[in-house]
C-alpha atoms as one frame of an Amber mdcrd trajectory, in Angstrom:
protein
  18.455  -2.870  13.255  15.167  -1.615  11.828  12.409  -0.626  14.183   9.602
  -3.165  14.312   6.294  -2.353  12.718   3.551  -1.469  15.214  -0.113  -2.375
  14.809  -2.559   0.560  14.810  -6.134   1.278  13.806  -5.731   4.364  11.598
  -8.595   6.675  10.610  -9.151   6.554   6.841  -9.174  10.356   6.805  -5.475
  10.615   7.796  -4.103   8.197   5.183  -2.498   9.421   1.978  -2.032   7.370
  -1.182   1.446   6.200  -2.079   2.980   8.399  -4.812   5.244   5.490  -5.855
   2.382   3.052  -6.449   2.453   2.034 -10.116  -1.203   1.009  -9.840  -3.339
   4.109 -10.310  -6.800   2.678 -11.050  -8.893   0.764  -8.565 -11.983  -0.518
 -10.329 -13.563  -3.539 -11.947 -15.181  -6.742 -10.734 -12.271  -7.819  -8.487
 -12.283  -4.416  -6.781 -16.068  -4.509  -6.320 -15.721  -7.982  -4.768 -13.142
  -6.559  -2.340 -15.517  -3.707  -1.427 -18.321  -6.227  -0.798 -16.007  -8.384
   1.324 -14.880  -5.407   3.410 -18.486  -4.256   3.808 -19.541  -7.649   5.148
 -16.419  -8.843   7.003 -14.214  -5.781   7.489 -10.564  -5.489   6.523  -8.950
  -8.805   7.417  -5.328  -8.099   6.467  -3.781  -4.839   7.745  -2.320  -2.357
   5.306   1.311  -1.267   5.692   1.910   2.454   6.297   4.584   4.888   7.399
   4.138   7.979   9.575   4.509  11.427   8.028   5.734  14.542   9.827   2.310
  16.206   9.837   0.551  13.484  11.847  -0.738  11.779   8.718   0.285   8.413
   7.305   1.347   7.286   3.849   0.236   3.913   2.518   3.146   1.630   1.630
   1.181  -1.511   0.741  -2.532  -2.235   0.696  -3.819   0.717  -1.275  -6.535
  -1.431  -2.904  -7.785  -2.339   0.586  -7.676   1.346   1.574  -9.743   2.471
  -1.457 -12.156  -0.427  -0.978 -12.545   0.486   2.712 -13.197   4.113   1.688
 -15.806   2.975  -0.831 -17.462   0.772   1.775 -17.447   3.578   4.351 -18.887
   6.090   1.862 -21.779   3.760   1.062 -22.424   3.317   4.796 -22.668   6.919
   5.945 -19.246   8.374   5.129 -15.640   8.036   6.177 -16.202   9.895   9.452
 -14.708   7.739  12.197 -13.943   4.734   9.952 -10.567   3.132  10.586  -8.414
   0.505   8.923  -5.975  -1.897  10.569  -2.365  -1.048   9.746   1.181  -2.058
  10.503   3.195   1.162  10.829   6.956   1.582  10.464   9.269   4.457   9.540
  10.803   3.934   6.094  12.865   5.942   3.611  11.430   6.945   0.235  13.643
   4.335  -1.419  12.379   1.585   0.876   8.771   2.623   0.218   9.299   2.561
  -3.527  11.010  -0.832  -3.467   8.325  -2.419  -1.255   5.530  -0.945  -3.369
   6.915  -2.088  -6.687   7.867  -5.549  -5.444   4.428  -6.008  -3.863   2.674
  -5.051  -7.096   4.929  -7.179  -9.294   4.459 -10.219  -7.019   0.695 -10.025
  -7.324  -0.989 -12.349  -9.729  -2.946  -9.397 -11.087  -1.556  -7.564 -14.098
  -0.683  -3.919 -13.742  -2.659  -1.813 -16.172  -0.796  -1.067 -19.377   2.295
   1.038 -18.804   1.898   1.429 -15.017   4.847  -0.843 -14.165   7.067   0.965
 -16.646   6.027   4.359 -15.268   6.779   3.188 -11.724  10.242   1.968 -12.685
  10.948   5.208 -14.554   9.947   7.305 -11.507  12.361   5.274  -9.367  15.203
   5.700 -11.857  14.511   9.435 -12.059  14.557   9.736  -8.253  17.928   7.985
  -8.108  19.365  10.455 -10.620  18.565  13.462  -8.439  21.716  14.816  -6.822
  22.133  14.172  -3.136  22.263  17.246  -0.879  25.462  19.134  -1.655  26.158
  17.260  -4.884  26.657  19.389  -7.946  27.416  22.545  -5.950  30.773  24.221
  -5.703  32.641  23.786  -2.412  32.603  27.491  -1.514  28.837  27.549  -2.065
  28.321  24.679   0.393  30.686  26.202   2.980  29.221  29.705   2.695  25.649
  28.447   2.438  24.743  30.587  -0.535
């Protein structure tokens, strides 16, 4: 059974963008409206993140909210002690990719041209990488060289 996600207020400064996110641009009128909403009301819906080994966190879902919160914080004195509500759970790279792509494809907003295709290609490429020990001769794995 998967561990339950835990609610946390995470400092913006310890969050890293999701490398699997097919959406790479956060701009335009809808984004500016989100920044204005966060500036006046705060972040209403938590982002989804996973812990990293170095004490940082990686965003799984909610990167638009993260960038909007950063923009709002910067225009109000800097990121400093600014935090964002988050649900945190340990996930594999594959789970992160799947959640990210599904979340973006479910949105009513269109991905910018080619971003969905690039995201799918990155996932296919990651699945083609050999698992540890695959593609190596048996004596190499046993001897460790």
